[in-house]
DSSP file (Angstrom, degrees, kcal/mol; ACC not computed):
  #  RESIDUE AA STRUCTURE BP1 BP2  ACC     N-H-->O    O-->H-N    N-H-->O    O-->H-N    TCO  KAPPA ALPHA  PHI   PSI    X-CA   Y-CA   Z-CA
    1    1 A M              0   0    0      0, 0.0    54,-0.1     0, 0.0    55,-0.0   0.000 360.0 360.0 360.0 124.6  119.8   95.2   96.5
    2    2 A P        -     0   0    0      0, 0.0     3,-0.2     0, 0.0    85,-0.1  -0.235 360.0-170.7 -61.6 137.9  120.5   94.8   92.7
    3    3 A R  S    S+     0   0    0      1,-0.1    84,-0.2    83,-0.0     0, 0.0   0.618  79.8  54.6 -99.0 -16.7  119.2   97.5   90.5
    4    4 A D  S    S+     0   0    0     82,-0.1     2,-0.4     2,-0.0    -1,-0.1   0.142  86.3 101.0-111.1  18.9  119.8   96.0   87.1
    5    5 A T        -     0   0    0     -3,-0.2     2,-0.5    49,-0.1    82,-0.5  -0.855  50.6-161.6-109.9 139.4  117.9   92.7   87.6
    6    6 A E        -     0   0    0     -2,-0.4     2,-0.2    80,-0.1    80,-0.2  -0.980  12.9-145.6-118.2 120.6  114.4   91.8   86.3
    7    7 A A  E     -A   85   0A   0     78,-1.0    78,-1.8    -2,-0.5     2,-0.4  -0.564  10.8-157.9 -81.7 149.5  112.6   89.0   87.9
    8    8 A K  E     +A   84   0A   0     -2,-0.2    76,-0.2    76,-0.2    75,-0.1  -0.996  22.9 164.1-132.6 128.4  110.4   86.8   85.8
    9    9 A I  S    S+     0   0    0     74,-1.2    74,-0.1    -2,-0.4    75,-0.1   0.593  70.5   6.7-115.0 -17.9  107.5   84.7   87.2
   10   10 A Q  S    S-     0   0    0      1,-0.4    73,-0.1    72,-0.3     2,-0.1   0.120 101.0 -26.1-132.3-116.9  105.4   83.9   84.1
   11   11 A T        -     0   0    0     71,-0.2    -1,-0.4     2,-0.1    -2,-0.2  -0.402  48.4-113.7-106.8-177.7  105.7   84.4   80.3
   12   12 A D  S    S+     0   0    0     -2,-0.1     2,-0.3    69,-0.1    71,-0.1   0.184  71.9 116.7-102.7  16.9  107.4   86.8   78.0
   13   13 A D        -     0   0    0     69,-0.2    69,-3.8     1,-0.1    -2,-0.1  -0.633  69.0-108.6 -88.0 143.1  104.3   88.5   76.5
   14   14 A S  B     -E   81   0B   0     -2,-0.3     2,-0.3    67,-0.3    67,-0.3  -0.236  33.8-142.9 -68.9 163.3  103.7   92.2   77.1
   15   15 A T        -     0   0    0     65,-2.0    65,-0.2    58,-0.1    25,-0.1  -0.877  22.8-156.5-129.5 151.3  100.9   93.3   79.4
   16   16 A N  S    S+     0   0    0     -2,-0.3     2,-0.3    23,-0.1    57,-0.1   0.161  83.9  64.2-109.2  12.3   98.3   96.2   79.5
   17   17 A T        +     0   0    0     63,-0.1     2,-0.3    56,-0.1    24,-0.1  -0.925  58.8 144.8-129.5 156.7   97.9   95.8   83.3
   18   18 A G        -     0   0    0     -2,-0.3    50,-3.0    50,-0.3     2,-0.3  -0.967  29.0-135.4-178.7 168.8  100.4   96.3   86.0
   19   19 A W  E     -BC  38  67A   0     19,-1.3    19,-2.5    48,-0.3     2,-0.5  -0.966  13.7-132.4-138.0 151.2  100.9   97.5   89.6
   20   20 A I  E     -BC  37  66A   0     46,-2.6    45,-2.9    -2,-0.3    46,-1.1  -0.895  29.5-174.5 -99.3 133.6  103.3   99.7   91.5
   21   21 A V  E     -BC  36  64A   0     15,-2.7    15,-2.7    -2,-0.5     2,-0.3  -0.981  11.5-151.0-134.2 140.6  104.6   98.2   94.7
   22   22 A W  E     -BC  35  63A   0     41,-2.6    41,-2.6    -2,-0.4     2,-0.4  -0.843   6.8-160.6-113.1 152.8  106.8   99.6   97.5
   23   23 A V  E     -BC  34  62A   0     11,-2.6    11,-2.8    -2,-0.3     2,-0.7  -0.998   8.7-153.7-132.5 129.0  109.2   97.7   99.7
   24   24 A T  E     -BC  33  61A   0     37,-2.8    37,-2.0    -2,-0.4     2,-0.7  -0.912  22.2-135.2 -99.1 114.2  110.6   98.9  103.0
   25   25 A A    >   -     0   0    0      7,-1.8     3,-0.9    -2,-0.7     6,-0.2  -0.557  18.4-169.5 -69.8 109.4  113.9   97.1  103.5
   26   26 A M  T 3  S+     0   0    0     -2,-0.7    -1,-0.2     1,-0.2    34,-0.1   0.682  77.4  65.8 -84.8 -16.1  113.7   96.0  107.2
   27   27 A E  T 3  S+     0   0    0      3,-0.0     2,-0.5    30,-0.0    -1,-0.2   0.697  89.7  78.3 -77.5 -15.9  117.5   94.9  107.5
   28   28 A D  S X  S-     0   0    0     -3,-0.9     3,-1.8     1,-0.1     0, 0.0  -0.812  76.4-141.8-100.7 131.0  118.7   98.6  107.0
   29   29 A A  T 3  S+     0   0    0     -2,-0.5    -1,-0.1     1,-0.3    -2,-0.0   0.830 104.4  50.8 -57.2 -34.5  118.5  101.0  109.9
   30   30 A S  T 3  S-     0   0    0     -3,-0.0    -1,-0.3     2,-0.0    -4,-0.1   0.598  98.3-145.6 -80.9  -6.8  117.5  103.8  107.6
   31   31 A K    <   -     0   0    0     -3,-1.8    -5,-0.1    -6,-0.2    -2,-0.1   0.904  17.7-156.9  39.0  67.3  114.8  101.7  106.1
   32   32 A P        -     0   0    0      0, 0.0    -7,-1.8     0, 0.0     2,-0.5  -0.305   9.9-126.9 -66.8 153.0  114.8  102.9  102.5
   33   33 A I  E     -B   24   0A   0     -9,-0.2     2,-0.4   -11,-0.0    -9,-0.2  -0.894  21.5-164.8-103.2 127.7  111.8  102.6  100.4
   34   34 A Y  E     -B   23   0A   0    -11,-2.8   -11,-2.6    -2,-0.5     2,-0.4  -0.915   7.8-147.2-116.3 144.4  112.2  100.9   97.0
   35   35 A Y  E     -BD  22  88A   0     53,-0.6    53,-3.0    -2,-0.4     2,-0.3  -0.858  16.0-176.2-109.9 141.5  109.6  101.1   94.3
   36   36 A F  E     -BD  21  87A   0    -15,-2.7   -15,-2.7    -2,-0.4     2,-0.4  -0.946  16.9-145.5-133.4 153.5  108.8   98.3   91.8
   37   37 A V  E     -BD  20  86A   0     49,-2.7    49,-2.6    -2,-0.3     2,-0.3  -0.966  20.3-165.0-116.7 143.7  106.6   98.0   88.8
   38   38 A T  E     -BD  19  85A   0    -19,-2.5   -19,-1.3    -2,-0.4     2,-1.0  -0.932  27.8-136.5-131.4 147.8  105.0   94.7   88.0
   39   39 A G        +     0   0    0     45,-2.5    44,-2.5    -2,-0.3     2,-0.3  -0.432  63.9 131.0 -96.3  60.9  103.2   93.1   85.0
   40   40 A C        -     0   0    0     -2,-1.0    -2,-0.1    42,-0.2     3,-0.0  -0.816  60.7-138.1-120.1 153.2  100.5   91.6   87.2
   41   41 A D  S    S+     0   0    0     -2,-0.3     2,-0.3   -24,-0.1   -23,-0.1   0.739  83.5  15.9 -79.3 -25.1   96.7   91.6   87.0
   42   42 A N  S  > S-     0   0    0    -25,-0.1     4,-2.1     1,-0.1     3,-0.2  -0.917  79.6-100.9-147.5 169.6   96.1   92.2   90.8
   43   43 A D  H  > S+     0   0    0     -2,-0.3     4,-2.4     1,-0.2     5,-0.2   0.870 117.2  54.6 -61.3 -39.2   97.6   93.3   94.1
   44   44 A T  H  > S+     0   0    0      1,-0.2     4,-1.7     2,-0.2    -1,-0.2   0.866 110.8  44.1 -66.6 -38.0   98.1   89.8   95.4
   45   45 A E  H  > S+     0   0    0     -3,-0.2     4,-2.8     2,-0.2    -1,-0.2   0.883 112.7  54.0 -69.1 -40.2  100.0   88.7   92.3
   46   46 A A  H  X S+     0   0    0     -4,-2.1     4,-1.9     2,-0.2    -2,-0.2   0.895 109.8  45.8 -64.5 -40.5  102.1   92.0   92.3
   47   47 A V  H  X S+     0   0    0     -4,-2.4     4,-2.2     2,-0.2    -1,-0.2   0.919 113.7  49.6 -67.0 -42.5  103.1   91.4   96.0
   48   48 A A  H  X S+     0   0    0     -4,-1.7     4,-1.1    -5,-0.2    -2,-0.2   0.909 110.8  50.3 -58.8 -44.6  104.0   87.8   95.3
   49   49 A A  H  < S+     0   0    0     -4,-2.8     3,-0.3     1,-0.2     4,-0.2   0.887 111.1  47.0 -67.1 -37.5  106.0   88.8   92.3
   50   50 A V  H >< S+     0   0    0     -4,-1.9     3,-1.6     1,-0.2    -1,-0.2   0.862 105.1  60.2 -71.5 -35.0  108.0   91.4   94.1
   51   51 A R  H 3< S+     0   0    0     -4,-2.2    -1,-0.2     1,-0.3    -2,-0.2   0.792 103.5  52.9 -60.6 -27.4  108.7   89.0   97.0
   52   52 A S  T 3< S+     0   0    0     -4,-1.1    -1,-0.3    -3,-0.3    -2,-0.2   0.535  84.1 115.6 -87.9  -4.5  110.4   86.7   94.5
   53   53 A Y  S X  S-     0   0    0     -3,-1.6     3,-1.7    -4,-0.2     2,-0.1  -0.352  82.6 -96.2 -60.0 138.9  112.7   89.6   93.3
   54   54 A P  T 3  S+     0   0    0      0, 0.0    -1,-0.1     0, 0.0     3,-0.1  -0.395 110.3  21.5 -53.0 129.6  116.4   89.0   94.1
   55   55 A G  T 3  S+     0   0    0      1,-0.3     2,-0.5   -54,-0.1    -2,-0.1   0.181  86.4 124.3  95.3 -16.4  117.4   90.7   97.4
   56   56 A I    <   -     0   0    0     -3,-1.7    -1,-0.3    -6,-0.2   -31,-0.0  -0.676  49.5-153.0 -81.7 126.3  113.9   91.0   98.9
   57   57 A L    >   -     0   0    0     -2,-0.5     3,-1.9    -3,-0.1   -31,-0.1  -0.669  25.3-111.7-100.6 156.0  114.0   89.3  102.3
   58   58 A P  T 3  S+     0   0    0      0, 0.0    -1,-0.1     0, 0.0    -2,-0.0   0.839 117.4  54.4 -55.3 -33.3  110.9   87.6  104.0
   59   59 A E  T 3  S+     0   0    0      2,-0.1     2,-0.1   -34,-0.0    -3,-0.0   0.567  82.2 111.7 -82.5  -3.2  110.9   90.3  106.7
   60   60 A D  S <  S-     0   0    0     -3,-1.9     2,-0.7   -35,-0.1   -35,-0.2  -0.389  75.2-119.8 -60.7 138.7  110.8   93.1  104.2
   61   61 A N  E     -C   24   0A   0    -37,-2.0   -37,-2.8    -2,-0.1     2,-0.5  -0.786  36.3-175.9 -89.7 117.4  107.5   95.0  104.2
   62   62 A V  E     +C   23   0A   0     -2,-0.7     2,-0.4   -39,-0.2   -39,-0.2  -0.948   6.1 170.3-118.4 124.3  106.0   94.7  100.7
   63   63 A K  E     -C   22   0A   0    -41,-2.6   -41,-2.6    -2,-0.5     2,-0.4  -0.992  33.2-127.1-141.3 135.3  102.8   96.5   99.8
   64   64 A A  E     -C   21   0A   0     -2,-0.4   -43,-0.2   -43,-0.2   -21,-0.1  -0.644  22.8-172.3 -77.7 127.9  100.9   97.1   96.5
   65   65 A M  E     -     0   0A   0    -45,-2.9   -44,-0.2    -2,-0.4    -1,-0.2   0.943  52.9 -47.3 -86.3 -53.6  100.2  100.8   96.1
   66   66 A R  E     -C   20   0A   0    -46,-1.1   -46,-2.6   -23,-0.0    -1,-0.3  -0.976  61.3 -77.4-172.6 163.6   97.9  101.0   93.1
   67   67 A P  E     -C   19   0A   0      0, 0.0   -48,-0.3     0, 0.0     2,-0.3  -0.411  52.2-109.2 -69.2 152.0   97.4   99.8   89.5
   68   68 A L        -     0   0    0    -50,-3.0   -50,-0.3   -30,-0.2     2,-0.1  -0.606  33.5-121.6 -80.4 143.2   99.5  101.4   86.9
   69   69 A S     >  -     0   0    0     -2,-0.3     4,-2.6     1,-0.1     5,-0.2  -0.385  22.9-108.8 -79.4 164.4   97.6  103.8   84.5
   70   70 A N  H  > S+     0   0    0      1,-0.2     4,-2.4     2,-0.2     5,-0.2   0.902 121.7  53.1 -57.0 -42.4   97.5  103.3   80.7
   71   71 A T  H  > S+     0   0    0      1,-0.2     4,-0.8     2,-0.2    -1,-0.2   0.907 110.0  47.2 -66.2 -41.6   99.8  106.4   80.4
   72   72 A E  H >4 S+     0   0    0      2,-0.2     3,-0.8     1,-0.2     4,-0.4   0.947 112.0  49.3 -57.2 -51.5  102.3  104.9   82.8
   73   73 A L  H >< S+     0   0    0     -4,-2.6     3,-0.8     1,-0.3     7,-0.4   0.889 114.0  45.4 -57.4 -42.0  102.2  101.5   81.0
   74   74 A S  H 3< S+     0   0    0     -4,-2.4    -1,-0.3     1,-0.2    -2,-0.2   0.616 104.1  66.8 -82.0 -12.0  102.8  103.1   77.6
   75   75 A G  T << S+     0   0    0     -4,-0.8    -1,-0.2    -3,-0.8    -2,-0.2   0.497  71.2 109.5 -86.9  -5.8  105.5  105.4   78.9
   76   76 A F    <   -     0   0    0     -3,-0.8     4,-0.1    -4,-0.4    -3,-0.0  -0.475  69.6-134.6 -74.9 140.6  108.1  102.7   79.7
   77   77 A K  S    S+     0   0    0      1,-0.2    -1,-0.1    -2,-0.2    -3,-0.0   0.906 100.0  32.1 -60.9 -43.7  111.2  102.6   77.4
   78   78 A E  S    S-     0   0    0     -3,-0.0    -1,-0.2     3,-0.0     3,-0.1  -0.962 105.5-100.9-117.8 137.6  110.8   98.9   77.2
   79   79 A P        -     0   0    0      0, 0.0     2,-0.3     0, 0.0    -5,-0.1  -0.221  35.0-114.3 -58.0 138.0  107.3   97.3   77.4
   80   80 A L        -     0   0    0     -7,-0.4   -65,-2.0   -65,-0.2     2,-0.3  -0.589  35.0-141.7 -69.4 131.3  106.3   95.8   80.7
   81   81 A R  B >   -E   14   0B   0     -2,-0.3     3,-2.1   -67,-0.3   -67,-0.3  -0.702  24.2 -92.3 -98.1 145.8  106.0   92.0   80.4
   82   82 A R  T 3  S+     0   0    0    -69,-3.8   -72,-0.3    -2,-0.3   -42,-0.2  -0.380 111.1   8.8 -54.8 126.2  103.4   89.9   82.0
   83   83 A G  T 3  S+     0   0    0    -44,-2.5   -74,-1.2     1,-0.3    -1,-0.3   0.370  99.7 129.9  82.6  -1.5  104.7   88.5   85.3
   84   84 A H  E <   -A    8   0A   0     -3,-2.1   -45,-2.5   -76,-0.2     2,-0.4  -0.509  43.1-155.1 -84.3 153.2  107.8   90.7   85.3
   85   85 A V  E     -AD   7  38A   0    -78,-1.8   -78,-1.0   -47,-0.2     2,-0.4  -0.997  12.7-178.9-127.3 130.4  109.1   92.9   88.1
   86   86 A R  E     - D   0  37A   0    -49,-2.6   -49,-2.7    -2,-0.4     2,-0.3  -0.986  31.5-118.2-125.9 140.7  111.3   96.0   87.6
   87   87 A M  E     - D   0  36A   0    -82,-0.5     2,-0.5    -2,-0.4   -51,-0.3  -0.611  32.3-146.8 -71.3 137.3  112.8   98.3   90.1
   88   88 A H  E       D   0  35A   0    -53,-3.0   -53,-0.6    -2,-0.3    -1,-0.0  -0.933 360.0 360.0-113.0 126.8  111.4  101.7   89.4
   89   89 A E              0   0    0     -2,-0.5    -1,-0.1   -55,-0.1   -53,-0.0   0.379 360.0 360.0-101.2 360.0  113.5  104.8   90.1
């Protein structure tokens, strides 16, 4: 799964809301968990955005964990953009 890609589903403006989403890659026997941050307003949008990320397969288990806090949102080196998805390490 690419680690340096950012998927974009809407516009380029920064956001003050976001979600953390985890993905269990079902094709890998060890089933690693990947974490993503999304610039989405709700869990449904966040899951849909992560499902559009390159390398995510339809059979992968994608779940929204929780909204990002203001502290988390302000702590990114580059602002989180509305509709964007980033892999979070």
